[in-house]
N, C-alpha and C positions, 0 to 999 in steps of 0.2 A: 381520608376517609372516609368522605364522597361513596365509595364502592364499598365496602364496612359496614356504607350506614343504608345501602341496595340490597346488599344479601340479609343484612341481618330484619332489612323489616319486607321483605320480600317470600310471599308465604310458601307452603312444599313438609307440610305432614311425612311421616315413613306412608309412601305409596302413595302418596300424591305432591310430586313432585316436580310437576310437570310446569309455572311454574317458574322456579328456583331453578330449574334445569336450564330451560331455556334462557336463560340469563347467563349464567356459567358458561355454557355449551360458546355463547357470543363472545366471552373471555377468551374461553382458552382456543378458540380459531385465531386470535390475533395474535398467541404466544405461539402455540405449535407444530409441527410440519401437517400434522393429520387430526382431525377426531372425530369422533363415532360412541354412539346411543346403544347400547347393547342390548337382552329383550329384557334384562330389571329396570333397565331404565341408567344405570352407569352412565355420568361422560367418563369417555375414555380420550383420551388425548394425546402422543406420542409428539416426543421431541427426540429427535434424533441425534443418538451420538458420534465422534470421529469414528471410532471402532465397533460400537456396539456387541462386543464380547461377552459384554453382561445388561439383564435388565434392570430394571433399581424402577421399583413404581412406589407413589407418595400414592394416600390415601389420605383425602376427609370428604368427610359424608354431609352431602345437604340435607338432607332429609331433620325435621326438628320435632319436638317432642307435644301435643296440641291431644284431640278430641276428632268424633267420628258420631252425625246424627245416628241415635238412635229410636227415637220416637218423639212423635210431635203429639203435646196432648189437648183435652180440650181448646184452653183458652188458647196457641199457642203456641206454649211452651215445651223449646226442646227437652231431650232428654236426651246423654250423650254418652258415651264409649268411648273408656281412654285409649290412648294410642302411642306407646310410651311409659315411661315413668314419671307421676306430674306428686307430687304432693296436696295437700289437700288445707294444707295452709300458709301454701303462697295462689291461694283460686279465688278467694273470699274476697266482693263486691271490687270482679276484676273485668274488664272491657273484652268483648272478645269483636274475630269476621267470621261470619258465616260465607263459607265459598256457594251458592245457592248457583239456581240461577240468573241471579248477579251479586254483591258483594255487599252483607248484611252485617251494619253494625247494631250487637247487642248488650246487652247485661250478664256477667255469671255470679251467679249467688245460690247459696246452699241454700232448699228446700228445709227450713224451721223457723222458728217466729222470733220477730225478732227478740234483742235482749231486755227492750224493756215491761216484753212480759213471759219473758222467761221464767220455767226454773229451775232450781238449786243443780236441781239434778238433770235436767234439759240441758244448761250449760255448761253442763261435765262431759254430757259423751261428747267422746270425738268423732270432729266430723271425718266423711269415706266421701273417697271420688263418686262414686254414683249416689250422694246423693244434691249431685251440682245440675243447676239446667238452662237455659238459653231466656232471657225473657229481648224477644225485639221488638218488642212494647208495638203486636201484628195479630188480629183476629188468627183465629183458627185460619179459615178458609183462607186468606193473605197469604196464611203460613205458607199452606201448603200446597200454592201458586207457584210460591220461587224457592220453598227448600225439599229436599229427597230423604227416605234415609238411607245413611252413607257420604252426605258432602260431609268436607273440611272444614273443620274450627280451628282455630288461631289464636289465639293469645292478639293484643292490639294495643302495641306499647311503645314510643317513638324511641330510635336512638339519638343520644345524647352523651354528647360531650362534655363530660366537665372537672378540672382541672386534669392532673395526667392524665386522668382514663375517661374509657368510653363504657357506653354501658346501649341493652336494649335487649329486643327479645334474639330468639336463636344464636344469641353467638356460641351456643353448643349446638353447631359448629362449624357456622362461618365461618365464624373468628379463624379456625383452621385452615376454611377452604380462601378467603385473604391470604394466608401464607403460605400456602400452594403458586396462588398466580403472582402474586409479588415475584417468591421466590424467582419459578420464570423467567419471569422480566431481569432479575438479577443475574442473571447465570451468564459465563461466559462459556468459554473454553469446557469440554464438557466428554470424554472416551464413552459412554454409558451410553445405552438407551436409556431414557428418563419416560415411564408410563403414569402420569398425571391422573390421577382418577377422585371426582368427585362422584361417590357412594351413595345409594339409598336402602333404608329399614336399617340400616343404623341403630333406631332408640328401641330398635321391638329385634334383632337378635346380630349383626355384623352380615345382615343375609349378603347386601349386595357390595361386599368387599371381597363375602365367598366365591360369589360365583366370576366376579370382576382379577379375582386371583390365578383363578381355575382357570380362565383365559388366558393371561399373556404370559404363567407361567417364570414369576419372575424367582432372580439370581438375592433378590435383597429384595424388604419390603417396609417402607419405614411412612407410620401409621400420624400425622395431624389433629392434633384433638385437643380438648382445654385438659382443666384436670384443679382440682378442691382447691384455692384460695382461701382457708379458717384462721386467718388470718387477723380478725374488727374482736372488738369485743367480748371476753366471756368466750374466749379459745385459747389455747394455754400453744407452745411453740412445738413439744410434741407430735403430737392431733392435728399440725394447718395443715400436711401438704403441704403447698405449695404457695410463699405469697407474693402478691403485687408491689410490682417493684422489681424486683432480684432476676428479670431475666427470664427465659421460659427454657420450662424442665425436661429433659433430654430423663422419662423416666428407665426402671430399674425393674420393677411390675407391676403388675393390676392383677385384678382373679381372673383375667380372662387370661394372660401373657406372664413371660416374661421374658425380658431383652434381652438377647447376646450379647452377649458382655464385652464381646470384643471391637461391637458396632457401635456399646455404649462406651467404651476406654477413647475410642476410635473420630467419636462424635466429642467429645469431652474435649481430644485434640482439637481437635480442627477449633472450637470452645476457643481454646486458649492461645495457642497461632494467630485467632483474628481480631483475641483483648474483645469476646465477645461474653457478658455477663448472662452468668446464666442459672440452674440449681440441679439438684437431681432430685427424682422423686418416688416415694411407693402408693401404690393407693389401694388402700383395704379393701374397700369392694368398687367396680367397674369396668369397665373393658373398654377397650380401641379396636378397633379393624385389625392392629394388629392382631387380637387373634382369630381374626380366621386365615389375615395372610400369610401364618406360619405353617396352617395345618393343608392347606389345597398341595396335590400329587404328594410327592415326599416331602415337602416340609422345601423349609426357608428359612436365613436370621433374617429377625423383626426388633423393630425400636422403633421407640413411642415417640417424636415430637409438640410437645403440650405447649399448651398457655392457660397459664394463672387465669384462674377466673369464681368473681368472689359470684354470692348466689345463685349457684348451676342449676338450675330446670326449676326457677322461675323466671318472668318475664320483666327483671332488672338486672340480667345477665351484666359483671363489670367484668371489664380490662384493662391491664394499663397501655396506654402505645405506645413504647418504649420498649417494655417485651414482645406488644406483635412484631415491633421490624426487627428485633432483636431474634427471633425465635426466622425472619422469611430468609434475611442476613445467612444466618450456621445452618438452615436447611441451602443454601443456594449457597454455601462455602464447602458444606457438604455433597453435593452430587457433585457440584466441577473435581473433586478431589476418591472419590468412594472408588474409582476401579486402585490406584494404591496398596484397600484396606487387602486384608484376607482372615475370612470374620467363618471360615471354617472351623471343626470341631473336630 
């Protein structure tokens, strides 16, 4: 889990992925024949197959949700613009890191009164992301020397392992990147050329995967991402999407793509033949890089392999360690056998 910890704690909001990109590029260089970075900032690694008659693109996004600094107020407080989908209920009384001329730790709070002096009407008002500011503990003059408009801000939370699970920020989608890296370590003989892509700007519209797939022009696309595990108190099985500990999820559909049904069946067969526990996923809202990959050029069949995750888009995103390991095993076995499948419609 040491690599997952490094992936989780390294900063990289959409459009400012330079630190996490450097880490992933270094890891991919140990595993692939060639590694390059395209104009968008995607890291694209090629692991050549025996025949090379088929190009398979696997894609896990490296970016995380966060903020950029939009304004510096008179007392040095920072106002923010969101990058990606942030839920204000998860942001109250959090620590953040402002990545200015140096990394600065601060407190994220809404611009509202303490509960002790709120009126009942004020207490009922819903929070908005635009209500939040960062307190760096510095004067305006000190802040302006260290922080510029547009500097990225990430949530600040240590990675932990507890029981069968692990938790931290940016598991969406550093868990998917871990699955990609681990599968490349495990894979043995394979016929297809494997293009492993750590994509950028997924959280703001699947942008990196679009250009990455356009350049690769794959025959098959596999997105690696997290999905909702709504399996705690207050949820019902009808709406849980997935559950921790039940294995990786093979996606049937989400709001960005419908998986190729032959790819879905092939991945299920691979899981069963290799005694890998798995579950099926239908996500009512949200999408993955598969939604971008399937649309490029004349299109290609796609599927998503998901890591079930509790508390998605918070700084305590939680995965099951066996689900993670089984996702990597399933992906490796899939890639070793994908040349045997017929996914034409």
